[in-house]
N, CA, C and O atoms as CSV, one atom per row, in Angstrom:
chain,resi,resn,atom,element,x,y,z
A,1,UNK,N,N,-48.326,-0.177,-22.796
A,1,UNK,CA,C,-49.115,-0.726,-21.713
A,1,UNK,C,C,-50.504,-0.122,-21.760
A,1,UNK,O,O,-50.679,1.058,-22.065
A,2,UNK,N,N,-51.489,-0.951,-21.452
A,2,UNK,CA,C,-52.875,-0.493,-21.529
A,2,UNK,C,C,-53.740,-1.245,-20.529
A,2,UNK,O,O,-53.413,-2.355,-20.112
A,3,UNK,N,N,-54.851,-0.618,-20.154
A,3,UNK,CA,C,-55.823,-1.208,-19.244
A,3,UNK,C,C,-57.205,-0.994,-19.846
A,3,UNK,O,O,-57.533,0.099,-20.307
A,4,UNK,N,N,-58.006,-2.047,-19.835
A,4,UNK,CA,C,-59.398,-1.934,-20.273
A,4,UNK,C,C,-60.262,-1.776,-19.037
A,4,UNK,O,O,-60.145,-2.565,-18.099
A,5,UNK,N,N,-61.130,-0.771,-19.018
A,5,UNK,CA,C,-61.997,-0.521,-17.863
A,5,UNK,C,C,-63.444,-0.462,-18.324
A,5,UNK,O,O,-63.738,-0.217,-19.494
A,6,UNK,N,N,-64.347,-0.695,-17.363
A,6,UNK,CA,C,-65.766,-0.725,-17.715
A,6,UNK,C,C,-66.444,0.626,-17.594
A,6,UNK,O,O,-67.643,0.730,-17.850
A,7,UNK,N,N,-65.725,1.647,-17.216
A,7,UNK,CA,C,-66.298,2.986,-17.166
A,7,UNK,C,C,-66.980,3.322,-15.865
A,7,UNK,O,O,-67.556,4.404,-15.748
A,8,UNK,N,N,-66.943,2.427,-14.861
A,8,UNK,CA,C,-67.493,2.754,-13.549
A,8,UNK,C,C,-66.797,3.987,-12.996
A,8,UNK,O,O,-65.574,4.099,-13.084
A,9,UNK,N,N,-67.550,4.901,-12.435
A,9,UNK,CA,C,-66.990,6.208,-12.082
A,9,UNK,C,C,-66.482,6.313,-10.653
A,9,UNK,O,O,-66.013,7.381,-10.260
A,10,UNK,N,N,-66.555,5.248,-9.859
A,10,UNK,CA,C,-66.246,5.338,-8.434
A,10,UNK,C,C,-64.902,6.000,-8.152
A,10,UNK,O,O,-64.818,6.930,-7.349
A,11,UNK,N,N,-63.851,5.518,-8.815
A,11,UNK,CA,C,-62.508,6.017,-8.558
A,11,UNK,C,C,-61.843,6.469,-9.852
A,11,UNK,O,O,-60.618,6.572,-9.910
A,12,UNK,N,N,-62.621,6.736,-10.877
A,12,UNK,CA,C,-62.082,6.955,-12.207
A,12,UNK,C,C,-61.095,8.113,-12.268
A,12,UNK,O,O,-60.052,7.986,-12.911
A,13,UNK,N,N,-61.384,9.219,-11.630
A,13,UNK,CA,C,-60.512,10.385,-11.727
A,13,UNK,C,C,-59.107,10.068,-11.220
A,13,UNK,O,O,-58.123,10.330,-11.912
A,14,UNK,N,N,-59.011,9.509,-10.026
A,14,UNK,CA,C,-57.703,9.155,-9.467
A,14,UNK,C,C,-57.015,8.100,-10.324
A,14,UNK,O,O,-55.807,8.163,-10.548
A,15,UNK,N,N,-57.786,7.135,-10.799
A,15,UNK,CA,C,-57.234,6.064,-11.623
A,15,UNK,C,C,-56.703,6.613,-12.940
A,15,UNK,O,O,-55.611,6.248,-13.375
A,16,UNK,N,N,-57.484,7.497,-13.578
A,16,UNK,CA,C,-57.045,8.109,-14.839
A,16,UNK,C,C,-55.747,8.882,-14.648
A,16,UNK,O,O,-54.838,8.799,-15.474
A,17,UNK,N,N,-55.668,9.634,-13.553
A,17,UNK,CA,C,-54.451,10.406,-13.272
A,17,UNK,C,C,-53.256,9.484,-13.075
A,17,UNK,O,O,-52.173,9.755,-13.593
A,18,UNK,N,N,-53.443,8.404,-12.338
A,18,UNK,CA,C,-52.346,7.463,-12.098
A,18,UNK,C,C,-51.905,6.814,-13.405
A,18,UNK,O,O,-50.709,6.660,-13.650
A,19,UNK,N,N,-52.859,6.436,-14.239
A,19,UNK,CA,C,-52.512,5.824,-15.531
A,19,UNK,C,C,-51.754,6.809,-16.408
A,19,UNK,O,O,-50.764,6.450,-17.045
A,20,UNK,N,N,-52.213,8.035,-16.437
A,20,UNK,CA,C,-51.525,9.043,-17.247
A,20,UNK,C,C,-50.098,9.248,-16.752
A,20,UNK,O,O,-49.161,9.331,-17.546
A,21,UNK,N,N,-49.944,9.327,-15.446
A,21,UNK,CA,C,-48.619,9.519,-14.842
A,21,UNK,C,C,-47.683,8.357,-15.185
A,21,UNK,O,O,-46.482,8.556,-15.369
A,22,UNK,N,N,-48.234,7.154,-15.268
A,22,UNK,CA,C,-47.436,5.960,-15.536
A,22,UNK,C,C,-47.348,5.623,-17.025
A,22,UNK,O,O,-46.695,4.650,-17.403
A,23,UNK,N,N,-47.998,6.418,-17.862
A,23,UNK,CA,C,-47.960,6.165,-19.297
A,23,UNK,C,C,-48.786,4.966,-19.730
A,23,UNK,O,O,-48.448,4.296,-20.707
A,24,UNK,N,N,-49.864,4.691,-19.010
A,24,UNK,CA,C,-50.744,3.565,-19.318
A,24,UNK,C,C,-51.978,4.091,-20.046
A,24,UNK,O,O,-52.669,4.980,-19.549
A,25,UNK,N,N,-52.247,3.540,-21.216
A,25,UNK,CA,C,-53.403,3.957,-22.015
A,25,UNK,C,C,-54.662,3.273,-21.485
A,25,UNK,O,O,-54.635,2.089,-21.149
A,26,UNK,N,N,-55.759,4.018,-21.411
A,26,UNK,CA,C,-57.036,3.475,-20.957
A,26,UNK,C,C,-57.958,3.209,-22.141
A,26,UNK,O,O,-58.112,4.054,-23.023
A,27,UNK,N,N,-58.565,2.037,-22.152
A,27,UNK,CA,C,-59.614,1.708,-23.106
A,27,UNK,C,C,-60.897,1.577,-22.297
A,27,UNK,O,O,-61.053,0.627,-21.530
A,28,UNK,N,N,-61.817,2.526,-22.463
A,28,UNK,CA,C,-63.065,2.529,-21.698
A,28,UNK,C,C,-64.165,1.873,-22.525
A,28,UNK,O,O,-64.460,2.298,-23.642
A,29,UNK,N,N,-64.764,0.833,-21.959
A,29,UNK,CA,C,-65.851,0.128,-22.643
A,29,UNK,C,C,-67.128,0.959,-22.595
A,29,UNK,O,O,-67.333,1.725,-21.654
A,30,UNK,N,N,-67.986,0.816,-23.599
A,30,UNK,CA,C,-69.261,1.530,-23.569
A,30,UNK,C,C,-70.149,1.002,-22.439
A,30,UNK,O,O,-70.020,-0.154,-22.038
A,31,UNK,N,N,-71.049,1.845,-21.926
A,31,UNK,CA,C,-71.959,1.404,-20.861
A,31,UNK,C,C,-72.798,0.200,-21.299
A,31,UNK,O,O,-73.120,0.039,-22.477
A,32,UNK,N,N,-73.140,-0.630,-20.327
A,32,UNK,CA,C,-73.993,-1.803,-20.529
A,32,UNK,C,C,-73.514,-2.696,-21.674
A,32,UNK,O,O,-74.283,-3.054,-22.567
A,33,UNK,N,N,-72.228,-3.046,-21.627
A,33,UNK,CA,C,-71.672,-3.933,-22.661
A,33,UNK,C,C,-70.855,-5.063,-22.037
A,33,UNK,O,O,-69.667,-5.200,-22.328
A,34,UNK,N,N,-71.490,-5.882,-21.172
A,34,UNK,CA,C,-70.734,-6.935,-20.483
A,34,UNK,C,C,-70.111,-7.960,-21.420
A,34,UNK,O,O,-69.109,-8.584,-21.068
A,35,UNK,N,N,-70.686,-8.147,-22.608
A,35,UNK,CA,C,-70.120,-9.134,-23.537
A,35,UNK,C,C,-68.745,-8.711,-24.034
A,35,UNK,O,O,-67.940,-9.559,-24.420
A,36,UNK,N,N,-68.467,-7.417,-24.030
A,36,UNK,CA,C,-67.143,-6.946,-24.440
A,36,UNK,C,C,-66.101,-7.226,-23.369
A,36,UNK,O,O,-64.901,-7.124,-23.623
A,37,UNK,N,N,-66.552,-7.575,-22.185
A,37,UNK,CA,C,-65.670,-7.816,-21.049
A,37,UNK,C,C,-65.954,-9.207,-20.477
A,37,UNK,O,O,-65.859,-9.419,-19.268
A,38,UNK,N,N,-66.302,-10.146,-21.352
A,38,UNK,CA,C,-66.787,-11.451,-20.931
A,38,UNK,C,C,-65.869,-12.236,-20.021
A,38,UNK,O,O,-66.334,-12.861,-19.068
A,39,UNK,N,N,-64.561,-12.218,-20.295
A,39,UNK,CA,C,-63.632,-12.987,-19.457
A,39,UNK,C,C,-63.615,-12.447,-18.031
A,39,UNK,O,O,-63.594,-13.217,-17.070
A,40,UNK,N,N,-63.622,-11.136,-17.899
A,40,UNK,CA,C,-63.612,-10.527,-16.563
A,40,UNK,C,C,-64.933,-10.803,-15.856
A,40,UNK,O,O,-64.948,-11.152,-14.676
A,41,UNK,N,N,-66.044,-10.646,-16.575
A,41,UNK,CA,C,-67.356,-10.914,-15.982
A,41,UNK,C,C,-67.432,-12.361,-15.488
A,41,UNK,O,O,-67.970,-12.618,-14.411
A,42,UNK,N,N,-66.898,-13.302,-16.264
A,42,UNK,CA,C,-66.935,-14.716,-15.870
A,42,UNK,C,C,-66.073,-14.959,-14.638
A,42,UNK,O,O,-66.472,-15.698,-13.737
A,43,UNK,N,N,-64.898,-14.345,-14.592
A,43,UNK,CA,C,-64.036,-14.528,-13.422
A,43,UNK,C,C,-64.699,-13.940,-12.178
A,43,UNK,O,O,-64.617,-14.525,-11.098
A,44,UNK,N,N,-65.347,-12.797,-12.321
A,44,UNK,CA,C,-66.037,-12.204,-11.176
A,44,UNK,C,C,-67.157,-13.119,-10.682
A,44,UNK,O,O,-67.380,-13.235,-9.477
A,45,UNK,N,N,-67.856,-13.763,-11.603
A,45,UNK,CA,C,-68.901,-14.708,-11.202
A,45,UNK,C,C,-68.302,-15.889,-10.442
A,45,UNK,O,O,-68.850,-16.330,-9.433
A,46,UNK,N,N,-67.174,-16.395,-10.935
A,46,UNK,CA,C,-66.505,-17.501,-10.256
A,46,UNK,C,C,-66.067,-17.082,-8.857
A,46,UNK,O,O,-66.247,-17.837,-7.901
A,47,UNK,N,N,-65.494,-15.889,-8.728
A,47,UNK,CA,C,-65.093,-15.398,-7.406
A,47,UNK,C,C,-66.311,-15.310,-6.492
A,47,UNK,O,O,-66.256,-15.725,-5.334
A,48,UNK,N,N,-67.401,-14.773,-7.011
A,48,UNK,CA,C,-68.617,-14.643,-6.202
A,48,UNK,C,C,-69.095,-16.020,-5.740
A,48,UNK,O,O,-69.459,-16.195,-4.577
A,49,UNK,N,N,-69.092,-16.989,-6.646
A,49,UNK,CA,C,-69.603,-18.322,-6.321
A,49,UNK,C,C,-68.662,-19.140,-5.445
A,49,UNK,O,O,-69.124,-19.930,-4.621
A,50,UNK,N,N,-67.356,-18.967,-5.606
A,50,UNK,CA,C,-66.394,-19.831,-4.910
A,50,UNK,C,C,-65.699,-19.160,-3.729
A,50,UNK,O,O,-65.406,-19.823,-2.735
A,51,UNK,N,N,-65.435,-17.883,-3.817
A,51,UNK,CA,C,-64.650,-17.226,-2.769
A,51,UNK,C,C,-65.540,-16.496,-1.772
A,51,UNK,O,O,-65.385,-16.662,-0.562
A,52,UNK,N,N,-66.460,-15.699,-2.266
A,52,UNK,CA,C,-67.249,-14.841,-1.383
A,52,UNK,C,C,-68.396,-15.555,-0.688
A,52,UNK,O,O,-69.066,-14.951,0.149
A,53,UNK,N,N,-68.645,-16.816,-1.005
A,53,UNK,CA,C,-69.734,-17.548,-0.353
A,53,UNK,C,C,-69.304,-18.180,0.966
A,53,UNK,O,O,-70.148,-18.680,1.709
A,54,UNK,N,N,-68.031,-18.167,1.265
A,54,UNK,CA,C,-67.557,-18.778,2.509
A,54,UNK,C,C,-67.293,-17.687,3.550
A,54,UNK,O,O,-67.163,-16.513,3.204
A,55,UNK,N,N,-67.216,-18.075,4.814
A,55,UNK,CA,C,-66.913,-17.082,5.845
A,55,UNK,C,C,-65.512,-16.501,5.616
A,55,UNK,O,O,-64.548,-17.238,5.410
A,56,UNK,N,N,-65.419,-15.189,5.656
A,56,UNK,CA,C,-64.139,-14.523,5.412
A,56,UNK,C,C,-63.736,-13.721,6.634
A,56,UNK,O,O,-64.593,-13.216,7.358
A,57,UNK,N,N,-62.425,-13.598,6.870
A,57,UNK,CA,C,-61.952,-12.829,8.020
A,57,UNK,C,C,-62.320,-11.353,7.890
A,57,UNK,O,O,-62.474,-10.836,6.783
A,58,UNK,N,N,-62.456,-10.692,9.014
A,58,UNK,CA,C,-62.810,-9.269,8.997
A,58,UNK,C,C,-61.581,-8.366,8.961
A,58,UNK,O,O,-61.699,-7.173,8.682
A,59,UNK,N,N,-60.421,-8.914,9.234
A,59,UNK,CA,C,-59.194,-8.115,9.229
A,59,UNK,C,C,-58.499,-8.237,7.876
A,59,UNK,O,O,-58.414,-9.326,7.307
A,60,UNK,N,N,-58.008,-7.121,7.371
A,60,UNK,CA,C,-57.431,-7.095,6.025
A,60,UNK,C,C,-56.238,-8.036,5.862
A,60,UNK,O,O,-56.189,-8.735,4.850
A,61,UNK,N,N,-55.281,-8.106,6.776
A,61,UNK,CA,C,-54.148,-9.026,6.551
A,61,UNK,C,C,-54.596,-10.485,6.390
A,61,UNK,O,O,-54.078,-11.204,5.535
A,62,UNK,N,N,-55.554,-10.918,7.211
A,62,UNK,CA,C,-56.046,-12.287,7.102
A,62,UNK,C,C,-56.841,-12.481,5.804
A,62,UNK,O,O,-56.729,-13.516,5.147
A,63,UNK,N,N,-57.637,-11.480,5.449
A,63,UNK,CA,C,-58.396,-11.552,4.201
A,63,UNK,C,C,-57.452,-11.615,3.005
A,63,UNK,O,O,-57.712,-12.343,2.047
A,64,UNK,N,N,-56.352,-10.853,3.056
A,64,UNK,CA,C,-55.380,-10.876,1.960
A,64,UNK,C,C,-54.756,-12.259,1.824
A,64,UNK,O,O,-54.557,-12.739,0.708
A,65,UNK,N,N,-54.442,-12.913,2.959
A,65,UNK,CA,C,-53.889,-14.269,2.904
A,65,UNK,C,C,-54.885,-15.239,2.265
A,65,UNK,O,O,-54.510,-16.078,1.446
A,66,UNK,N,N,-56.164,-15.113,2.651
A,66,UNK,CA,C,-57.205,-15.974,2.062
A,66,UNK,C,C,-57.317,-15.738,0.554
A,66,UNK,O,O,-57.419,-16.686,-0.224
A,67,UNK,N,N,-57.296,-14.472,0.152
A,67,UNK,CA,C,-57.402,-14.143,-1.268
A,67,UNK,C,C,-56.195,-14.657,-2.037
A,67,UNK,O,O,-56.343,-15.219,-3.122
A,68,UNK,N,N,-54.997,-14.468,-1.482
A,68,UNK,CA,C,-53.781,-14.973,-2.134
A,68,UNK,C,C,-53.846,-16.489,-2.315
A,68,UNK,O,O,-53.466,-17.010,-3.363
A,69,UNK,N,N,-54.329,-17.194,-1.287
A,69,UNK,CA,C,-54.441,-18.656,-1.374
A,69,UNK,C,C,-55.462,-19.049,-2.440
A,69,UNK,O,O,-55.239,-19.997,-3.193
A,70,UNK,N,N,-56.583,-18.323,-2.508
A,70,UNK,CA,C,-57.587,-18.638,-3.526
A,70,UNK,C,C,-57.040,-18.367,-4.924
A,70,UNK,O,O,-57.243,-19.176,-5.829
A,71,UNK,N,N,-56.353,-17.247,-5.113
A,71,UNK,CA,C,-55.777,-16.935,-6.424
A,71,UNK,C,C,-54.753,-17.983,-6.840
A,71,UNK,O,O,-54.677,-18.343,-8.015
A,72,UNK,N,N,-53.967,-18.474,-5.887
A,72,UNK,CA,C,-53.015,-19.540,-6.189
A,72,UNK,C,C,-53.774,-20.785,-6.660
A,72,UNK,O,O,-53.413,-21.404,-7.661
A,73,UNK,N,N,-54.819,-21.136,-5.926
A,73,UNK,CA,C,-55.654,-22.283,-6.319
A,73,UNK,C,C,-56.264,-22.053,-7.703
A,73,UNK,O,O,-56.233,-22.945,-8.551
A,74,UNK,N,N,-56.810,-20.875,-7.930
A,74,UNK,CA,C,-57.485,-20.551,-9.193
A,74,UNK,C,C,-56.521,-20.658,-10.374
A,74,UNK,O,O,-56.882,-21.198,-11.420
A,75,UNK,N,N,-55.322,-20.158,-10.218
A,75,UNK,CA,C,-54.362,-20.120,-11.325
A,75,UNK,C,C,-53.515,-21.378,-11.468
A,75,UNK,O,O,-53.077,-21.704,-12.571
A,76,UNK,N,N,-53.279,-22.089,-10.369
A,76,UNK,CA,C,-52.336,-23.201,-10.381
A,76,UNK,C,C,-53.004,-24.578,-10.358
A,76,UNK,O,O,-52.470,-25.534,-10.921
A,77,UNK,N,N,-54.163,-24.682,-9.714
A,77,UNK,CA,C,-54.752,-26.010,-9.504
A,77,UNK,C,C,-56.154,-26.193,-10.082
A,77,UNK,O,O,-56.504,-27.302,-10.487
A,78,UNK,N,N,-56.949,-25.155,-10.130
A,78,UNK,CA,C,-58.363,-25.279,-10.506
A,78,UNK,C,C,-58.517,-25.518,-12.008
A,78,UNK,O,O,-58.056,-24.706,-12.811
A,79,UNK,N,N,-59.164,-26.627,-12.399
A,79,UNK,CA,C,-59.387,-26.865,-13.825
A,79,UNK,C,C,-60.364,-25.837,-14.394
A,79,UNK,O,O,-61.331,-25.453,-13.736
A,80,UNK,N,N,-60.101,-25.402,-15.611
A,80,UNK,CA,C,-60.962,-24.436,-16.301
A,80,UNK,C,C,-61.493,-25.091,-17.572
A,80,UNK,O,O,-60.722,-25.540,-18.419
A,81,UNK,N,N,-62.791,-25.140,-17.692
A,81,UNK,CA,C,-63.420,-25.776,-18.858
A,81,UNK,C,C,-62.950,-25.126,-20.158
A,81,UNK,O,O,-62.680,-25.823,-21.136
A,82,UNK,N,N,-62.851,-23.802,-20.175
A,82,UNK,CA,C,-62.442,-23.093,-21.396
A,82,UNK,C,C,-61.000,-23.402,-21.796
A,82,UNK,O,O,-60.599,-23.141,-22.930
A,83,UNK,N,N,-60.219,-23.958,-20.865
A,83,UNK,CA,C,-58.818,-24.300,-21.143
A,83,UNK,C,C,-58.638,-25.813,-21.267
A,83,UNK,O,O,-57.541,-26.330,-21.057
A,84,UNK,N,N,-59.694,-26.504,-21.601
A,84,UNK,CA,C,-59.612,-27.954,-21.776
A,84,UNK,C,C,-59.361,-28.703,-20.486
A,84,UNK,O,O,-58.750,-29.771,-20.496
A,85,UNK,N,N,-59.827,-28.156,-19.376
A,85,UNK,CA,C,-59.658,-28.814,-18.087
A,85,UNK,C,C,-58.331,-28.539,-17.408
A,85,UNK,O,O,-58.040,-29.121,-16.363
A,86,UNK,N,N,-57.524,-27.666,-17.982
A,86,UNK,CA,C,-56.230,-27.319,-17.385
A,86,UNK,C,C,-56.370,-26.088,-16.503
A,86,UNK,O,O,-57.278,-25.278,-16.686
A,87,UNK,N,N,-55.462,-25.958,-15.545
A,87,UNK,CA,C,-55.355,-24.720,-14.776
A,87,UNK,C,C,-54.644,-23.688,-15.651
A,87,UNK,O,O,-53.866,-24.069,-16.526
A,88,UNK,N,N,-54.890,-22.386,-15.439
A,88,UNK,CA,C,-54.284,-21.368,-16.298
A,88,UNK,C,C,-52.765,-21.448,-16.421
A,88,UNK,O,O,-52.241,-21.310,-17.526
A,89,UNK,N,N,-52.045,-21.664,-15.328
A,89,UNK,CA,C,-50.582,-21.734,-15.431
A,89,UNK,C,C,-50.133,-22.957,-16.223
A,89,UNK,O,O,-49.149,-22.901,-16.960
A,90,UNK,N,N,-50.858,-24.061,-16.067
A,90,UNK,CA,C,-50.532,-25.263,-16.835
A,90,UNK,C,C,-50.805,-25.029,-18.323
A,90,UNK,O,O,-50.009,-25.426,-19.173
A,91,UNK,N,N,-51.920,-24.390,-18.630
A,91,UNK,CA,C,-52.265,-24.085,-20.018
A,91,UNK,C,C,-51.215,-23.163,-20.647
A,91,UNK,O,O,-50.749,-23.419,-21.758
A,92,UNK,N,N,-50.852,-22.113,-19.952
A,92,UNK,CA,C,-49.855,-21.171,-20.460
A,92,UNK,C,C,-48.517,-21.866,-20.690
A,92,UNK,O,O,-47.865,-21.648,-21.711
A,93,UNK,N,N,-48.113,-22.697,-19.745
A,93,UNK,CA,C,-46.846,-23.418,-19.895
A,93,UNK,C,C,-46.887,-24.330,-21.123
A,93,UNK,O,O,-45.908,-24.416,-21.864
A,94,UNK,N,N,-48.004,-25.002,-21.337
A,94,UNK,CA,C,-48.115,-25.901,-22.501
A,94,UNK,C,C,-48.018,-25.149,-23.818
A,94,UNK,O,O,-47.303,-25.573,-24.726
A,95,UNK,N,N,-48.734,-24.031,-23.928
A,95,UNK,CA,C,-48.694,-23.328,-25.214
A,95,UNK,C,C,-47.341,-22.667,-25.454
A,95,UNK,O,O,-46.972,-22.389,-26.595
A,96,UNK,N,N,-46.607,-22.417,-24.376
A,96,UNK,CA,C,-45.252,-21.866,-24.514
A,96,UNK,C,C,-44.194,-22.954,-24.614
A,96,UNK,O,O,-43.034,-22.659,-24.899
A,97,UNK,N,N,-44.574,-24.206,-24.386
A,97,UNK,CA,C,-43.611,-25.298,-24.406
A,97,UNK,C,C,-42.671,-25.266,-23.219
A,97,UNK,O,O,-41.507,-25.651,-23.331
A,98,UNK,N,N,-43.170,-24.809,-22.083
A,98,UNK,CA,C,-42.356,-24.685,-20.867
A,98,UNK,C,C,-42.902,-25.605,-19.786
A,98,UNK,O,O,-44.001,-26.147,-19.902
A,99,UNK,N,N,-42.111,-25.770,-18.737
A,99,UNK,CA,C,-42.580,-26.501,-17.562
A,99,UNK,C,C,-43.466,-25.572,-16.735
A,99,UNK,O,O,-43.277,-24.356,-16.742
A,100,UNK,N,N,-44.426,-26.148,-16.029
A,100,UNK,CA,C,-45.274,-25.354,-15.138
A,100,UNK,C,C,-44.403,-24.840,-14.002
A,100,UNK,O,O,-43.716,-25.629,-13.354
A,101,UNK,N,N,-44.415,-23.518,-13.741
A,101,UNK,CA,C,-43.564,-22.987,-12.672
A,101,UNK,C,C,-43.978,-23.519,-11.304
A,101,UNK,O,O,-45.163,-23.686,-11.016
A,102,UNK,N,N,-42.979,-23.781,-10.473
A,102,UNK,CA,C,-43.254,-24.206,-9.102
A,102,UNK,C,C,-43.508,-22.971,-8.260
A,102,UNK,O,O,-43.251,-21.846,-8.688
A,103,UNK,N,N,-44.020,-23.197,-7.044
A,103,UNK,CA,C,-44.286,-22.066,-6.157
A,103,UNK,C,C,-43.027,-21.268,-5.881
A,103,UNK,O,O,-43.077,-20.038,-5.872
A,104,UNK,N,N,-41.898,-21.929,-5.657
A,104,UNK,CA,C,-40.658,-21.218,-5.335
A,104,UNK,C,C,-40.172,-20.383,-6.515
A,104,UNK,O,O,-39.504,-19.369,-6.314
A,105,UNK,N,N,-40.497,-20.793,-7.747
A,105,UNK,CA,C,-40.095,-20.014,-8.916
A,105,UNK,C,C,-40.941,-18.763,-9.082
A,105,UNK,O,O,-40.529,-17.823,-9.761
A,106,UNK,N,N,-42.116,-18.741,-8.470
A,106,UNK,CA,C,-43.015,-17.607,-8.637
A,106,UNK,C,C,-42.811,-16.543,-7.579
A,106,UNK,O,O,-43.266,-15.413,-7.756
A,107,UNK,N,N,-42.147,-16.863,-6.493
A,107,UNK,CA,C,-41.982,-15.901,-5.396
A,107,UNK,C,C,-40.785,-15.007,-5.618
A,107,UNK,O,O,-40.500,-14.141,-4.791
């Protein structure tokens, strides 16, 4: 198991300790190298443009529900140009030769 991180120092010490405790290897990207993390950078831009531009609840439980609903939309329904217009779960199911999982199968 491994995690790729961008080297931001905000919570790095605690995160490194947790990864070590769990046996997770860290791959730290060099500073100022967004192209090495392009997929994550693109998803963050999409979140900024689609999720954070609307009014959001101030309470964490309500915000979590909104985020969960957006992630469901992003992964299950939203077409992605890089995936030939398919949603990520549909794309994954196709390349695996499986049916797209229903909501009840994912819970």
